[in-house]
C-alpha positions as CSV (number, residue, x, y, z in Angstrom):
1,X,25.8,-160.5,59.9
2,X,25.8,-156.6,60.2
3,X,26.1,-154.6,63.5
4,X,23.8,-151.6,63.9
5,X,23.9,-149.0,66.6
6,X,21.1,-147.9,68.8
7,X,21.0,-145.8,71.9
8,X,19.1,-146.8,74.9
9,X,16.1,-144.5,75.7
10,X,16.8,-144.5,79.4
11,X,20.6,-144.1,79.8
12,X,21.5,-143.2,76.3
13,X,24.3,-145.9,76.1
14,X,25.3,-147.0,72.7
15,X,24.1,-150.7,72.1
16,X,25.3,-152.7,69.0
17,X,22.5,-155.0,67.6
18,X,23.1,-157.7,65.1
19,X,21.1,-157.8,61.9
20,X,20.7,-160.8,59.5
21,X,20.4,-160.5,55.9
22,X,16.7,-160.8,54.9
23,X,17.5,-162.9,51.5
24,X,20.4,-165.1,50.5
25,X,22.0,-162.4,48.2
26,X,20.7,-159.3,49.9
27,X,23.4,-156.9,51.4
28,X,21.1,-153.9,51.8
29,X,18.1,-155.2,53.6
30,X,18.5,-156.6,57.1
31,X,16.2,-158.2,59.8
32,X,16.6,-156.9,63.3
33,X,15.0,-157.9,66.5
34,X,11.8,-156.0,67.5
35,X,13.1,-155.8,71.0
36,X,16.3,-155.8,72.8
37,X,17.7,-155.3,76.4
38,X,20.4,-152.5,77.0
39,X,23.6,-153.9,78.1
40,X,24.2,-151.2,80.6
41,X,21.0,-150.7,82.5
42,X,18.9,-153.7,81.4
43,X,15.9,-151.7,80.1
44,X,13.7,-153.1,77.2
45,X,14.1,-151.1,74.1
46,X,12.2,-151.4,70.7
47,X,13.9,-151.2,67.3
48,X,12.9,-148.1,65.3
49,X,10.9,-148.8,62.2
50,X,13.0,-146.5,60.0
């Protein structure tokens, strides 16, 4: 598991999203959830495609 930082679009609070490795041996490609809720304001956010 790897933590990624994203800012909420509404309150700009930093959120840490956990990503899982895509493959058994992969250390560079992670799978992230498509949507997540901000811990501060509860707003639904989407994960960027980058």
